[in-house]
N, C-alpha and C positions, 0 to 999 in steps of 0.2 A: 433165316438166322442160323439154322442148323448147319448149313453149308459154310457160313461164316465162321462158326465156332470150330468146325473141323479143319478149316484151312489155316487157322492160326498156328496149329502145331507145325505145319510146314513152313509158314512164314518166319517163325522165330528160329528155325534151324538154319536159315541163311545168315551169312556173315555180312552185315550191312556196311554208309556212304561217305563220301569224302569230296572228291572234286567233280563227280558226274552229276549234271543237272537231272538226268533221267533217274538216277539212283536217289537223288534228293526227293523226287516225286514218289518213288517207291516208299521212302521213309514216311512221308506224309500220308500215303494211302494205308500203310500199316497202322500208324497212330489213329487215323480216322476209323479204321476197322475195329481196333481195340476200344475206341471211344463208344462206337455204336453197340458193341458187344456188352460193355459194362452198363451203358444206359438202358439197353433192352432188358437186361437181367434185373437191374434196380427197379425199373418201371413195373415189370411183371411181378416181382416180389411184393412191391407196394400195393398193387391192385389185387393180386390173387393169393398172395402169401405162399407162393410156390416158386422154386427155381428148378426147372426141368433138368434132369441128368444129361440130356442131349446138348445142353448149352454149356455145361461145365466139364463133363467127363472127357470129351475129346481134347480139351485144352490141358487139363491137369495131368492126364495120362500121357498124351502125345508129347507136349512140351516138357513135362516133368521127366519123362524117360530120356529125352534129348539132353536135358540139363544134367542128369545123373551121369549119362555116358560122357558128356563133355567134361564134367568134373573128374571122372576117373581117368580120362585120357590126359589130363593136365594136373595130375596129383602133385607133381614136383613144382608147379607154378601156383600153389595155393588152391588148386582145384578141390582139394579135400575139404576146404571151408565151404565150398558150394554144395558138395555132397552131404556133408554133415549138417549144414545149416538147413537144407531143404528137407532132409529126413526128420530133423528135430521139429521144424515148423509143422510138417505134416502130422507128426506124432502128437504134438500139443493140440492141434485142431481136432484130430480124431478123438483125443481124450475129452476135449470140451464137448464134443457132440455126444459121446457116450455118457458123460455126466449131465447131459441135458442143459448145458449152459448156452448152447446154440443149436439151431436146426441143421439137419444134414445138408440142405441146399446151401446155407451160409458157409458151412465148413468146406464144402467142395468148391464153392466160389473162391474162398480165400486160398485154398490149395492151388487152384488154377492161377490166381494172381501171383502167389509166391513162386510158382514154376515159371511164370513170365518174367519176374523181377527178383531173382534169388541174390539179393545183396543187402548188406548192412544199411546202405543209404536208403533203400526202399523201406526197410523195417523202421528206420528213424522217422521217415516222412509218414508212414502209416500210424505209428504210435502217437506222434505229435498231433496228427490230424484227428485221430479218433478221440484223443484227450479233449481237444477244443470242441469237437462236434458233440460229444457225450455230455460235457458241462452244459452246453447250450440246450440240448435235448432234455436233460434232467431238470434244468431250471424251468423250462417251459412246462414240463409235466407237473412239477411241484406247484407252480402258480395256478395251473388248471385244476389239479385234483385237491391239493391241500389236505392230505390225510392227517388225521389227529394223531398226536403222540401216543394216545391210549391204544389206537388200532395198531400202530406200528409195534408197540411193546407186546400186545396180545398175539400178534402174528409170530413174533420171534419166540414168545413163551410156548406157543403151540408146537413149534419146531423142536424146541428143546425137550418138551415132554414126550414127543413121539420119536425123537431121534432122527427126524427127517430134515437134515441140514441142507441137502442138495435139492435142486428143483426136480420134480417128477416129470415123466414124459407127458402126462396129462396137463400139468401146468405149462409146459412148453408149448403145447398145442393150443391151449386156451388163452394164455397170457403172454405168449411169445411175441416179441416185437419184429416188425418187418424192417430190418436195418441193413439190408444189402447195400443200400445207397450210402451208408456211413463208411463202408469199406471202399466203395467205388470212388468217392470224392478224393481221398488221398491218392488212390491209384492213378486217377486221371491227372492229378497235379504232377505226380512223378512222371507219368508218361510224356507229358508235354513240356515239362520244364527241366527235369533232371536226367531222364533216360538218355544215355549216350548211344548214339547210332554208329556202330563201328565203320571201318573203312571199306570202300568199294572193293569187292572181290575181283580177282584176276579174270574170272570166267564171265563177268558182266559184259554183255556185248555192245552196250550203248554208251 
């Protein structure tokens, strides 16, 4: 899987298919590789609560660098939107990690996914998908735990008295959720339904 994650940076740097059957197969192989990558990360996070750097860093650094260079080279063709959008998304995710709203593995996984799909369309699919998934997850947890109103009020009262409004690193470690799969599901939907695979390049031999 490490080799798979590393190879994705090169795969996305290619300008992809149109009329070539062999290039169509290349598209399917890339989408299958992305699917395996996301499923592997989601499963590992769910079972062990960890997302190894070797599975995310090669993608968000390699593909992210390519996307930034691509955007800079096409600044006159709205490439600046890609550059600014990607940098803003990464900054927000880094801030959420620093404020302990999410783990470092989740943040890097999302950084990698945004590097793969730096578009408004993907952001819309991700936001809508997360909204639906989180409503269902919170409903299930509410039915399972049914915390009393008194406990909820007491918890917030303690935070107000101590001034600790944001989650602590210890709380993130002990109470953090293993939710990489909630990011992966919208990303997989986008990969197979909405992601446009560009035209076959002139150098493609088949």
